[in-house]
N, C-alpha and C positions, 0 to 999 in steps of 0.2 A: 152167842158170840163167844170167839176163843180167848183164851189169857194171853199175857204178853210173858216173853222170857226178858228180863232184866239182867244185863251183864253189869255187876255192882264191883266197882272197885272199892277197895278195903284198906286200910293202913298197912304201910309195910314196915312199921315198927312203933311209931307215936300216936296212940289212940285218937288224939287231938286232930288228926289229918282227915277223919272221915267227915264226909260232907252231910248236910242236913238232909239231903234230898236222899242220900243213899239211907240214913236211918230210918227216914219216913218209907221208903220202898221196902226194906227190910221188915218192917213192922206191918206192912199192909200184905205183903204176898201170901198165898196158900203155903208154899214150899221153898226152903232155900237149899239148894243144892250145892255143897260143898266139898273141896276136894279132902280135907280131912275134919270132920265133925267135931272131934276134941277140940281142934285150933280154933274153929269158928264159934264153938259153944264157949269158949272163953269172951270173944268179942261180944257177942249177944247179951251173955250175962253182965257185962259191964255196963251196957246200954239199956238192960232191963228189956231186952227183946225177949219174946215167947213164941216165935213162928217156929213151926215144925221144919226139923233139919232131916235131910238124908245126904248120904253119900255119894260122891259122882267123881270117880278118878279113873286112871288109865285102865284098871282091871276089873270095872264093872261097867264102864260107858257103853257099851254094845248092848248091855242087858238092860241097863236103866233107861237109856235115850228112848225108847218105844213107850216106856211106862210114863215118863214125863211128858212125851210129846201127847199122849192119849188125855193126861190130865189137863193139859194147855186147851186140846181141841174141846174138852169138856166146860171150859170157862175157868180154869184155875191159872192165876198168874204165877210165874216162878222166879226166883232171883237166883243165879249162879254166881259164886264167889270162889276165888281161890284163897290159898294159906294168906298170900298178901299181896297188894298192887291188883293190878288190872287182869281178869281173867283171859285166858287165850293167850298171854304172854308167856310161853314156855309152862303151861299147863293144860289140861285135858279139856277144857272149856270150849274149844275150837269145835269139836265134833258135835257136843250139842246144839252150838249155835247155827252151823252149817246144815245140820238135818232139819230144824226149827226152820229155818228160811225155805228148803226144800220141800217143806211140807206146808209153806204158804203161811205160818205163823208169825205174828209180829216180834221183833226183837228190837231192843231198845237199849242205849248204853246208858250207864251212869256215871260218868267219869270222874276220874279221883288219882290217888298216887299210883305211881308206875318207877320202879327203880331206874329203868333205863332212861327215862326222862330227866330224873331227878339228879341222876349223875351227869348226864350231859349239860344240864343247865348251869353246873357250877364247876364243870372241868377247862373252861376256858379254851378248849378248841372249838373249830367252827362247828356252829350248830345248825346251819341253814341246810346242810345237806349230810344226812348220815344213813348208816346201814346198821340195824339191828340182828346180829347174828344168834343171839342166846346162847345155850351152851354148845360149845363145839363138839364135835364125836369124842367119845373116851379113848378109841384107839388110835394110838400115834400115827401110824400111817394115813388113816382117813383125816386126823385132823392136820397133819402138815399137808394134805392135797388142798384142803379146804383153805387153808393160810395162803398157799400157792395161787389159789384163784381169787383171793381177795387182795392180792400185792399190788396190781396195778390201779385198785380203786381208790379215786382222790377223795373219798367221802369219810367222813369220821366214821370209825367201827365201833360198835359196841357190842359187849360179850357180857354172858354172865359166868361166873367160875367158883367151883368150890374152893374154900380156904386151903385146901390140902394140895391143889395142883396150880395154884395160882403162880408159884415161883417157876414150876416148870412151863407153864404156859408162854410168862415173860420170856423166857429162854429162849424159848420156840419161835417167838414173835421177833426178837432180836436175830436171830439165826436166818428167818424167811423174810421178814419184812424190813428189817433193818432198824436201827437205833431211833426210834421214832419217839416224839413225846407221848406219854400216856398217863392216865391217871386212874390210880387205884382205889376205888370207892368202897369203903369197907362200914358196914352196920350204918346205913343211911337214916338217919331222923331217930337215931335209937342213942341211948348214953354214951356209949362208946364211939360215936360217929369219927371217922377218921379220911380223910384226901390225902394219898400220897402222890406227889406230880413231880415230874420230870422227864428226862430220857429213860427209855427201857434201862440203860446202864444203872442212871442215878437211882432210880425206884429199887433196882436189884439191891444196891449198896445200902438203901434206906431200910430195906426189909431184913436185910443180912440173913441171920440163921435164927431169927426169932420165929416163934410159931404164930401164923397168922391166923385169927380166927372170926368167925361171922360170916355174914351173907358179904359176895364180893361182885360188885359190878367194875368191869374194866373198860375205859374209854381209850382208844386209840386214834391218834391222827392218820388223816389219809396220806395217800402217796403224793407229795408235793410236786414230783417231776411230771405229774400227770394232770395239775392245775393248771 
């Protein structure tokens, strides 16, 4: 009998957010495939979990995937985790999950934290219909083209962005999408959690020239003219 691939969500900042089921699965599986083993080891040590860790990231996924699938076919269950939140949301977990499904192996979600949904839930923007875009292209031209494509969309938009690029992205959003309502969610669930709300202009004024630090999730109102 083959093993199962468990897609395990882990905390995005506050370790108390991990679920009891996630802890049990992480203890019971044969292997944990982690985006960064050093980061995941801190989580496992905190909860006294001693399961074997192996690295799984963009640079080794093609090499590691057949090895992990072979172990599953032999009966080993595997948990895949990202550095924070739910695997496959802006990380390499998708590749392993897709290949496991293609191989006819069972895949099971262990739900939990996700920065995108956490930010949306407290944004005050319409949550019933939304689009998760992850990270926009780094190149200015490609990023501008993607924003132009999103301009008519009436749904709430969710992005991940580097703190070093958030001001630039807000300025581009104002130019291309207009002065929409936005929420900059910073360091969600962590000690310095912060939510900066307002129009793009207001949020840029609130940020000013100060250095923005930490993990950023940006929530942007949809095109009201299309509602």
